[in-house]
N, C-alpha and C positions, 0 to 999 in steps of 0.2 A: 470799502477800505481794503488796502493791501496790507498784509502782515508778513514781516521778515523775521524769522527766528534765527538767532545767531548763537552758535556754541562751538566748542572745540576742547581739546585737552587742556588741563589746568596749566596755566603759565604760558599759553600760546598767544595771548594778546587779544582774546575774544572780546573782552569788554572795550578795549581801546578801538577795535575794529567796529564794534556796534556804535560807539559814540561817533566815530568818523563817518559811518554810513548814515546815521541820522543827521549829522551836520551837513553832509553833502546833499542829502535829499531836501533839507530845508532850504539850502541855497538854490536848488533847482526849482523852488517855488511850492513845494509840498508842505502842507501843515503836518508836522511830524511829532510823534510822541516816542520818546526813548523810555522804555520800561525795563528796569533792571532788577534782578533777583539778588544782586550783590549786597551782603550785609554791611560792608564798609563802602565808603563813598569813592570807589575807584572810578565810576563814570564821571563824577565831579572833578577828580584829579585830572582825568584826560581832557575834560571840557574847559578846565581852568576856572570852574565855578562850583559852588556847593550844590548838591541835590539832596532832597529829603523826602519825608513821608507824604508830602502833598505835591501834586503836579506844579512845577515851577518853570516859567518861561526863561530859558537861558540865552537864547538868541532869537531874532525874529523868525517866527514860524517853527521854532524848535522848543519843545517842552520835555523836561526830564522828570521822572518819578521813580522813587524807591519806596514801595509800599511797606508800612510797618506791620509785619506779620504778628508781632506780640499784641499790639492793640486790637487788631482785627480778631484774634483768637479770644481775647478777653470779652469783646463785645458779643461774639457768637456764644460763648459759654454763659454769659449773663442772661442772654435771651433764652437759652435752652433751660437754664434753671428756673426762669420765670414760667416757662411753658410747662415744665414738668413738676411744678411746685406741689401739686396734690400727691404725686407718687413719692416725691422726696419726703414730704411730711408724714406719709403713711409708713415709710421705711425708717423714719426717725433720723434721716441723713442731715448732716450739718452742711450748709451751703458754703461755697467758697467766695471769699471777697475778691473783687477785681484786682486788688493790690497784691494778693498772694498767688495769682495765676501766672504760671510760666507755660510756654507752648509745649504741647506734647509732640513726640516724634510724628512727623507728617503734617503737623498743623501749619507750619510755614509754607509747605508746598501747596496745600489747599488754599491758603490765603492768597498766595501768588497767582494761582490759577483763576481765582475769582477776580483778582485785579486785572488779569489779562483779558478775561471776558468783558469786564466793565469798559476797559480801554478800547477793545475791538468794536464794541457796540456804540461807542461815542460818535456823535456826528461832528465833533469839533476838529477831527483830524482826518487827513487823507492817507497817512501811512503810520503803521505801528511797527517800530523796531524793538525787538525783545532780546535783551541780553540775558540768555539762559545760564544756569550753572555749568560747570565742566561736564564733559560728555557723559560719564556714567550716571551722574545725578540728573542731567537733562533728559536722558533716554527714559529713566524711571519716571520723571515728572510728566513727560508727554504721554506715557502709557496710563497714568493714574485715572483720568476720567473714564475711559472705557472699562478698566478693571473694576472700579468702584461701582459703576452702573450695573455691571454684571452681578456683583455681590448683592447689591440691593434688590435686583430682580429675583435672585434666588432666595434670599432671606425673607423678603416681604413682597411677594408677587402682587402686582397691581390688581389682577383680576380678583384677588380675595377681598378687595374693598367693597365689591358688589354685594357681599354677604354680611353687611353690617347688622341687618336686623336679626340674623341668625346667630350672632356671636354669643349672646347670653345663653341660648339653648346649647350651642356647641361647647361652651365653657362648662356647663353643668354635666354634659355627657362625657367630656374628656376629663373632667375633674381638675382642670387647670385653668387659670384665667387666660382670656384671649387678649391679644394686643389691643391697646386702646386706639381710638380714632387718631389721636394726636400723633402716634408713632407712624401710622400710615401716611398722614399728611406731611410729616417731617421728611419721610423717605421720598415722597412724591416731589417735595420742594427740592431736595438734594438732586434727585434725578433730573429735574428740569435744569438746574444750574450746571450740573456736570454735562448734560446734553448740549447746553449752549457753549461750553468750553470746547467740547468735542467738535462741534460744528465749526468753530473758529479754526481749530488745528487742521481739519480736513477740508477746509474751503479751497476752491480752485485758485483763489488769490493769496493763499498762504504758501510760503516756501521756506526752505532751510538753507542757510549759508554756513558752511563749516569753515573753521579757522584752524590752521595748524602750521607749524614750522616745517619746511621741507626737509625730510630726513627719515631714517628708519622708524624712529618712534612715532613721528607724526603720521607716516604712511600706515603703520599698523592700526593706529587709533582711528584714522579716517576710514580704512576698509571695514572695521568692525562697526563703526557708527553708521555707515551707508547701509549696511545690512540691517541693523536694528531699525533705522528710519523706514526702510522699504517695507519691512514686515509690519510696521504700523501705518502704512499707506501715506507716509510723509515724503514729500518731494524734495530732494537735494538740488537746489537751483545752481549753486556755484560753490567753488572752493577758493577761499582766500589764503594764499600762501604768505604767511607773515615773516617779517624780519629777513627778507631776501637780500643777500649781499650783492653789491654792484659787480658787474662783469669786469670792471676795471680795477678790482681789488688787487693790491700789490701781492707779489709772490711772498711766501713765508708761511707762518703757521696757519694763516687763513685758507691757504690753497686746498688742503684736504676737505675743509668744511664747504668751500665753494663748489668743489667737484661733487660732493655729496648732495648739495642742493640742486645742482644741475640735473643730476640723475633723477632725483625725486620729482622735480618739476616735469621732466620729460615723460616719466611714467604717469603722473597725474593727468597730463594734457591728453592722454589717450582715452581717459574715461570721464573727465570733468571739464566744466567751464572754469578755467583757472585764472585767478587774478593775483599776480604777484604784488606784494606790498613791500616797499623798500625798508631796509634797516636804516634808521636815522642816526645811529651811533649813540642814542640816549633815549630814555623813556619819554614818549610823547606827552606834551603838556600844553594845553591851550589850543585854540582854533587853528593857529598857523601850522602847528605840528600835525594836527589831524588832516589838514588840507594837503600837506606835503606827502602823506601816506598814499594819496591818490586812490582811496577806496571807492569803488563804484557806488552810485546812489541807487536810484530806482530804475531797474531794467524792466522792459516790457515783459509782462508775465507770459511764460511759454505755456503751451498746452500740456497739462499734467497727464501722466500716465494713469489710467483708470486702475483701481485695485478693488477686487479682481476683475478681469475681463472675461466674460463668458461667451464662448463660441459654440455653435451647434455644428457638429461634423456630419454632413449628410451621408457620407459614404458608409459609415457604420452605425449611425444613429446614436452616438454618445455625446455627452456634453463635456466640455473641457474648460477648466479654469486656468487662466494664464496669470501667475502671480510673479511679478518682477521681484527678484531677490539678488541684486548685483552683489558679487563677492561671496555668495553662498558656496559651500563645499559639500559635495554629495555625501561624504561620510558623516557630516555634522547635521544632516537633515533628518527630521523624524515627523511622521504624519500619523495621527490616530483619529479615527472616527468614533465619536461617543454620542450616541443619540442624534440630536439635531445639531451637533457642533463638531468642528474640526479642531484638533489640538496640533498646532504647528510649532515645531522647534527648529530654529536655524542658529547654529552655533550656541552662544550664551543666551539667546533670546527665545521667548515663548509667547505665543498669542493664541487665544481661543476665539474662534470665529463661528458665529451663528450662520447656519446654512439657509439660503433663500428657500422658499416653500417648494419650488420645483425640484431642487436638489435633495430635499428631505425625502423625496420619494424615489431616490436613486441609491445605488450602492457604489462604493469606490472601486473602480475597475483597474486602477493602476496610477502611478505617478512617476515623473521623471524630471530631471534637471537638465536644461539645455539652454546654452547662451545666456546664463544669468537669469533664467526664468523657470519657475517650478510649474509644471503642467500636471494638473490632476484630472483624471478621467472619471466621469460618472456615468454609469449605465442605468437606464430606467429599470426599476424593480416591477416585473410583470404583475405582481400581486397588489401594487399600489397605483398602477396606471391603467386607465380604461383601455380595453381592447379596441382595435380599429373597427370601425363600422358600428359601434354602439352609440 
């Protein structure tokens, strides 16, 4: 299955573009699911029909779905209370009724990621079009699976599960109770679920389409988003320029706006595959309006850029990582080696990357930014590499 993730600044028309993309793909013959994180039925307004908490076919080969995060959170909490009943009873804790449960911060994001995973693994569809939240929330959402998996591995390392028989002894020696099996089992289940989401996001058939109005504000948001996506190894496939005025617009108060749009489009076309979407003069509503937007359907997937690419430079015997970071500024880059991890900071974004086993036996010999690419040099540590001839 191919997955297209669509996001953009708030108010840029990203949900309308997502609905138009899904509709066009369905008309091309692809069994398409439009998955939306929108709390209100904006996708339904664009499509001209209501969408809801269960997948609903809205046109031939097009299904729309807005998962109910509140209900999913209630189900998860009820299952957790049942599994941890012995601990709760021991503590004298009062259980929560499903009716009094409201989602905690982050619960909606996790519920949506699980829905994304379920949709991507379904064999009922050929294409998944995901209407993500606005850019800041979308970038945080897309980073969540990797970050949570890292926290789980640090707090409850999987290798400790092998010492189950020793836990009672260790507990007596340490003087504190050891984590119960169900805690490790829950962590392992979460890790599997998060890994499945991460696999969908980083799959070679997954791409991001950014939506923005051509202008200074849109240009700044797109530049920042491209950098954040690249740091997360997510591929920006194309840029949808929304609400583009016609070239035949009459002179008058629209002339400065038209000139501004022309300049932004010219700049974008130097770096992106740009698809202008016309301004209809009103908010799109219904299939006819979505068709008039002429949003592209399913383009052939291009070969994604590997992240990172490792090269061996024979002339000086060092290894080099090539990390694509389009839009990065040298003064806003930071790189720290900590144990077997690299802490990468690019502008407002940060990622912690685990080093492959070969590079763990190397020291960082330098780094530089060139042509939108961060190149990190690793020199083999003589104390950790076997000497030649041994």
